[in-house]
C-alpha positions as CSV (number, residue, x, y, z in Angstrom):
1,M,108.5,74.5,102.7
2,G,106.6,76.7,105.2
3,L,106.6,80.3,106.1
4,T,108.8,81.6,108.9
5,S,107.6,80.0,112.1
6,Q,105.9,81.9,115.0
7,V,109.1,81.3,117.0
8,D,111.1,83.3,114.5
9,K,108.7,86.3,114.5
10,P,109.2,89.3,116.8
11,R,107.0,88.7,119.8
12,L,104.7,91.6,120.9
13,L,102.6,92.1,124.0
14,V,99.6,94.2,123.1
15,V,98.0,95.7,126.1
16,E,94.5,97.0,125.3
17,D,91.2,96.7,127.3
18,D,88.9,97.4,124.4
19,P,88.1,93.8,123.1
20,A,87.3,94.9,119.5
21,L,90.4,97.0,119.1
22,A,92.6,94.4,120.8
23,Q,91.4,91.7,118.5
24,A,91.7,93.9,115.4
25,L,95.3,94.9,116.4
26,A,96.3,91.3,117.1
27,L,95.0,90.2,113.7
28,A,96.5,93.0,111.7
29,L,99.9,92.7,113.4
30,S,99.9,89.0,113.0
31,R,99.3,89.4,109.3
32,R,102.2,91.8,109.2
33,G,104.7,89.3,110.6
34,F,104.5,89.6,114.4
35,N,103.8,87.0,117.0
36,V,101.1,88.7,119.1
37,S,100.2,88.1,122.8
38,Q,97.6,90.1,124.6
39,A,96.7,91.5,128.0
40,T,93.5,93.3,128.8
41,N,94.3,95.1,132.1
42,G,97.3,96.7,133.8
43,R,97.9,93.9,136.4
44,S,98.0,91.1,133.8
45,A,100.2,93.3,131.6
46,L,102.7,93.8,134.4
47,D,102.7,90.1,135.2
48,R,103.3,89.1,131.7
49,A,105.9,91.8,131.0
50,T,107.9,90.6,134.1
51,S,107.6,86.9,133.6
52,E,107.9,86.6,129.8
53,S,110.2,87.8,127.0
54,F,108.9,90.2,124.4
55,A,110.5,92.1,121.6
56,I,108.2,95.1,122.1
57,I,105.3,96.0,124.4
58,V,102.4,98.0,122.9
59,L,100.8,99.7,125.9
60,D,97.5,101.6,126.2
61,L,97.3,104.1,129.0
62,T,93.7,103.8,130.0
63,L,93.5,100.4,131.6
64,P,91.5,98.8,134.5
65,E,93.3,97.7,137.7
66,M,96.5,99.7,136.9
67,D,96.7,102.5,134.4
68,G,99.4,102.5,131.7
69,F,101.6,105.0,133.5
70,E,101.7,102.8,136.6
71,V,102.5,99.7,134.5
72,L,105.2,101.6,132.7
73,R,106.7,102.8,136.0
74,E,106.7,99.3,137.5
75,I,108.2,97.7,134.4
76,R,111.1,100.2,134.4
77,A,111.5,100.0,138.2
78,K,112.1,96.3,137.8
79,G,115.0,96.9,135.4
80,I,113.1,95.6,132.3
81,T,114.4,97.3,129.2
82,T,111.9,95.9,126.6
83,P,111.0,98.7,124.2
84,I,107.6,100.1,124.9
85,I,105.4,102.1,122.5
86,V,102.4,103.8,124.1
87,L,99.1,103.9,122.3
88,T,96.5,106.2,123.7
89,A,93.6,108.6,123.1
90,R,95.3,111.0,125.5
91,G,96.9,113.3,123.0
92,T,98.1,116.1,125.3
93,V,101.8,117.1,125.4
94,G,101.8,116.6,129.1
95,D,100.8,112.9,128.8
96,R,103.4,112.3,126.1
97,V,106.1,113.9,128.2
98,Q,105.1,111.9,131.2
99,G,105.1,108.7,129.3
100,L,108.5,109.4,127.8
101,R,109.9,110.4,131.2
102,L,108.7,107.1,132.7
103,G,110.5,105.2,130.1
104,A,108.4,104.8,127.0
105,D,110.4,104.6,123.8
106,D,107.7,105.9,121.5
107,Y,104.2,107.4,121.6
108,L,101.3,107.1,119.1
109,S,98.0,108.8,119.6
110,K,94.6,107.2,118.7
111,P,93.3,107.0,116.1
112,F,96.4,105.8,114.4
113,D,97.3,104.4,111.0
114,L,98.4,100.7,111.0
115,D,101.2,101.4,108.5
116,E,102.6,104.1,110.9
117,L,102.4,101.7,113.8
118,E,104.2,99.0,111.9
119,A,106.9,101.4,110.8
120,R,107.5,102.5,114.4
121,L,107.6,98.9,115.6
122,H,110.2,98.0,113.0
123,A,112.2,101.2,114.0
124,L,112.2,100.0,117.6
125,L,113.3,96.5,116.6
126,R,116.2,98.0,114.6
127,R,117.2,100.2,117.5
128,A,117.2,97.2,119.9
129,N,119.0,94.9,117.4
130,P,121.4,97.0,115.3
131,G,121.9,95.3,111.9
132,A,119.0,92.8,112.3
133,G,116.7,94.9,110.3
134,N,118.9,94.4,107.3
135,K,118.2,90.7,107.1
136,R,114.8,89.1,106.3
137,D,113.9,85.5,106.1
138,F,111.1,83.9,104.0
139,G,111.0,80.2,103.5
140,A,114.3,79.1,102.1
141,L,115.3,82.7,101.3
142,R,117.4,85.1,103.4
143,V,117.8,88.6,102.1
144,D,120.7,90.6,103.5
145,E,120.1,94.2,102.3
146,A,123.4,95.5,103.8
147,A,125.4,93.1,101.6
148,S,122.9,93.2,98.7
149,V,122.8,89.4,98.7
150,C,120.0,86.8,98.8
151,Y,120.7,83.3,100.0
152,A,118.7,80.2,99.2
153,N,119.3,77.4,101.7
154,G,122.6,79.0,102.5
155,E,123.8,79.5,98.9
156,A,124.0,82.9,97.3
157,L,121.6,83.4,94.4
158,E,122.8,85.0,91.3
159,L,120.6,88.1,91.0
160,S,120.9,91.3,89.1
161,A,120.7,94.5,91.1
162,R,117.2,95.1,89.9
163,E,116.1,91.5,90.7
164,F,117.5,91.9,94.2
165,A,115.8,95.2,94.7
166,M,112.4,93.6,93.7
167,L,112.9,90.6,95.9
168,A,114.0,92.7,98.9
169,T,111.0,95.0,98.5
170,L,108.5,92.1,98.2
171,I,110.0,90.2,101.2
172,E,109.4,93.3,103.4
173,K,105.7,92.2,103.5
174,P,105.3,88.6,102.5
175,A,101.8,87.7,101.1
176,H,101.0,91.4,100.9
177,A,100.5,93.3,97.6
178,V,103.2,95.7,96.7
179,T,102.1,98.3,94.1
180,R,103.7,98.5,90.7
181,D,104.6,102.2,91.5
182,R,106.3,101.2,94.7
183,L,108.3,98.5,93.0
184,W,109.3,100.9,90.2
185,E,110.7,103.3,92.7
186,R,112.9,100.6,94.3
187,V,113.8,98.6,91.3
188,F,114.7,101.6,89.1
189,A,116.1,103.8,91.8
190,D,119.3,104.3,89.7
191,G,117.4,106.7,87.5
192,R,118.3,105.0,84.3
193,E,115.6,105.0,81.6
194,A,113.5,101.9,81.3
195,Q,110.7,100.7,79.0
196,P,107.2,100.6,80.5
197,D,107.2,96.9,80.6
198,A,110.6,96.6,82.3
199,I,109.1,95.8,85.7
200,E,107.4,92.7,84.1
201,V,110.8,91.6,82.6
202,V,112.5,91.9,86.0
203,A,109.6,89.9,87.6
204,Y,109.8,87.2,84.9
205,R,113.5,86.7,85.5
206,L,113.2,86.7,89.3
207,R,110.3,84.2,89.2
208,K,112.5,81.8,87.3
209,K,115.4,82.1,89.7
210,I,113.3,81.4,92.8
211,A,111.4,78.5,91.3
212,G,111.7,75.4,93.3
213,L,112.4,77.2,96.6
214,G,108.9,76.9,98.0
215,V,107.9,80.5,97.3
216,E,106.3,82.1,94.3
217,L,106.0,85.5,92.8
218,V,102.4,86.4,91.9
219,A,101.3,89.2,89.5
220,L,98.2,91.0,90.6
221,R,96.5,92.6,87.6
222,G,96.2,96.3,87.9
223,V,97.9,96.4,91.3
224,G,101.4,95.0,91.4
225,Y,103.1,91.8,92.8
226,L,103.4,89.8,96.0
227,I,105.5,86.9,97.2
228,R,104.0,84.1,99.1
229,E,104.5,80.4,100.1
230,K,104.0,78.2,97.0
231,R,100.7,76.6,97.0
232,S,100.2,72.9,96.4
233,E,98.9,72.0,92.9
């Protein structure tokens, strides 16, 4: 049983003319669950934005052939409503205001933190697709946070509130480590007292309930846990 396919991942167009930064961004965002396409100049960015479908466009302002402002203006003039987040070294208020007036949905100055960029991308996805952000798929699992239910191959799993909280947190970033402290905050958010090893007990019970579903819960000594596709023996 495989991971969520590329077709199911949010499709991004990353427009950046710096090859090193473009490659690093594409790799990092791909690892974080996005299907990333690239454009290296304003003209190709406009062509792709008008001929293909993207969930979000990540647009640099300083581009060859057409600058980002011109690309942004043309995209919106053609009636394309794809959410656009502007990434740029231009940090002045005037540039931010101009970008927003031309139709940008968000603005992030370079240098930026990847966690912040990811959070802003997910915020734009939620804004564009109300309710979609509450559901996450991973292998045979679908977590519906709004309903506090996890389905396996369409059937609801019997999970405690704490088991569900752990699974929902881990599935936010499949194959990425989630620290023990972060899990503790989410799993024991009710404030009730728990023994120091309680997180391990929850993990043990959850691991048994998702066994045979093509995914596995992995303990990382001194760090926390992650969920990933089950590896062949």
